[in-house]
C-alpha positions in Angstrom: 38.7 43.9 120.4 38.5 46.5 117.8 40.6 48.7 120.7 43.3 46.1 120.6 43.6 45.8 116.8 43.6 49.5 116.7 46.5 49.6 119.3 48.4 46.8 117.5 48.1 49.0 114.4 49.5 52.1 116.0 52.1 50.0 117.6 53.3 48.9 114.2 53.3 52.0 112.6 55.2 53.5 115.1 57.9 50.8 114.8 57.9 50.8 111.3 58.1 54.4 111.2 61.3 54.5 113.6 63.0 51.7 111.8 63.2 53.2 108.5 63.8 56.7 109.8 67.8 56.6 108.8 68.7 56.9 112.4 71.9 54.9 113.2 74.6 54.9 115.8 77.9 56.9 115.0 80.9 55.0 114.3 81.8 51.8 112.7 83.5 51.7 109.0 86.9 52.6 107.7 88.1 56.0 107.9 88.3 58.0 104.3 88.5 56.1 101.2 88.3 52.3 102.6 91.6 53.0 104.7 91.7 49.5 106.2 95.1 49.8 108.0 96.6 52.9 109.1 100.0 53.9 110.7 99.8 56.8 113.2 103.1 58.9 113.7 103.6 60.4 116.9 102.6 64.0 116.7 105.2 66.6 116.2 105.1 68.9 119.3 106.1 72.6 118.7 104.5 73.4 121.6 106.3 74.0 125.2 104.1 71.5 126.8 106.1 68.2 127.1 104.4 64.9 126.5 101.7 66.8 124.5 102.7 64.9 121.2 102.4 61.5 123.2 98.9 62.3 124.8 97.4 63.3 121.2 98.8 60.5 119.7 97.6 57.6 122.0 94.3 59.7 121.9 94.1 59.3 118.2 94.8 55.8 118.1 92.3 54.9 120.7 89.6 56.7 119.0 90.6 54.7 115.8 90.5 51.6 117.6 87.3 52.4 119.3 85.0 54.1 116.8 86.2 52.5 113.3 87.1 49.2 111.7 90.5 50.6 110.5 93.5 48.7 112.5 96.3 50.6 113.4 99.2 48.9 112.2 103.0 49.7 111.6 104.0 51.9 108.5 105.2 49.0 106.5 101.7 47.2 106.5 99.9 50.3 106.5 97.8 51.8 103.4 97.7 55.2 104.8 99.7 57.1 107.4 98.1 59.6 109.9 100.7 62.7 110.2 100.4 65.8 112.2 101.8 68.5 114.5 100.6 70.2 117.2 101.2 73.7 116.2 100.6 75.7 119.7 99.2 75.0 123.2 98.3 78.5 124.6 96.8 79.7 128.1 95.0 82.9 128.9 93.3 83.9 132.0 89.9 83.4 132.4 88.9 85.0 135.7 90.9 86.5 138.4 90.2 87.2 142.5 92.6 90.1 142.2 94.8 91.9 139.4 97.5 89.3 140.4 95.7 86.1 141.3 94.4 83.8 138.7 91.6 81.6 139.6 90.8 79.9 136.1 92.7 79.4 132.8 91.6 78.3 129.4 94.1 76.1 127.6 93.8 76.1 123.6 95.4 73.7 121.3 96.0 74.0 117.4 96.5 70.9 115.3 97.2 70.1 111.9 96.6 66.5 110.7 97.0 64.7 107.5 96.1 61.4 106.0 98.2 60.4 103.3 98.4 57.1 101.0 101.4 55.0 100.8 102.2 56.6 97.5 102.1 60.2 99.4 98.7 61.3 98.2 97.0 63.6 100.5 93.5 61.6 101.2 92.5 64.1 104.0 93.8 66.9 105.8 92.9 69.6 108.7 94.7 72.7 109.2 94.5 74.9 112.3 91.7 72.6 114.1 91.5 74.2 117.7 90.0 72.8 121.0 89.8 74.5 124.2 89.4 73.4 128.2 89.3 75.5 131.3 90.9 74.8 134.1 91.3 76.1 138.0 94.4 77.4 139.0 95.6 76.2 142.2 98.2 78.2 144.3 99.9 74.7 145.2 102.2 74.2 142.0 102.0 70.7 142.0 97.9 70.8 141.9 98.1 73.5 139.2 100.3 71.2 137.1 97.9 68.4 137.5 94.9 70.5 136.7 96.9 71.8 133.3 98.0 68.1 132.6 94.3 66.9 133.0 93.0 70.1 130.5 95.5 69.4 128.0 94.5 65.4 128.1 90.6 66.3 127.8 91.7 68.5 124.9 93.9 65.7 123.2 90.9 63.2 123.9 88.1 65.9 122.3 90.5 66.5 119.2 90.7 62.9 118.3 86.9 62.4 118.7 86.1 65.1 116.5 88.8 64.4 113.9 88.3 60.9 113.5 84.3 61.4 113.3 85.4 63.8 110.5 87.4 61.2 108.6 84.7 58.5 108.9 83.3 57.4 105.5 79.6 57.7 106.7 80.1 61.2 108.8 
């Protein structure tokens, strides 16, 4: 009986310790300064990658919807507007089988993003935010383009995850 009481005491102590340690799951809440409704403009694409502006914008919208309490609305209903620019998407060789044959490339994207209130005041911004992804190069042009597109899409998702996390009030 004494061991049972001791075991219950230890279990209660462990439960109380973990319940009060402040651990919580990321997500929820509004993005900066209680922005409850945000309009997301299609990112300007200064890179040579067709469709990158749409990919990055869609990733940002998905991340806001999934990870925050902020609603994505049209600009007339919004309390803030999220605007940005894809400044560059670059490619570099990582590994080669010969001096002329590339096996793996790294694609990098550099983004500027700005959250402004309806009256034009900057609430939050970031400049030159960069993400990277590697992909395998294929001799088949269609497969190579598909691999490159998937890498750009992964960068868009990763960039959105990191930037929205930085915007959250509780971050």
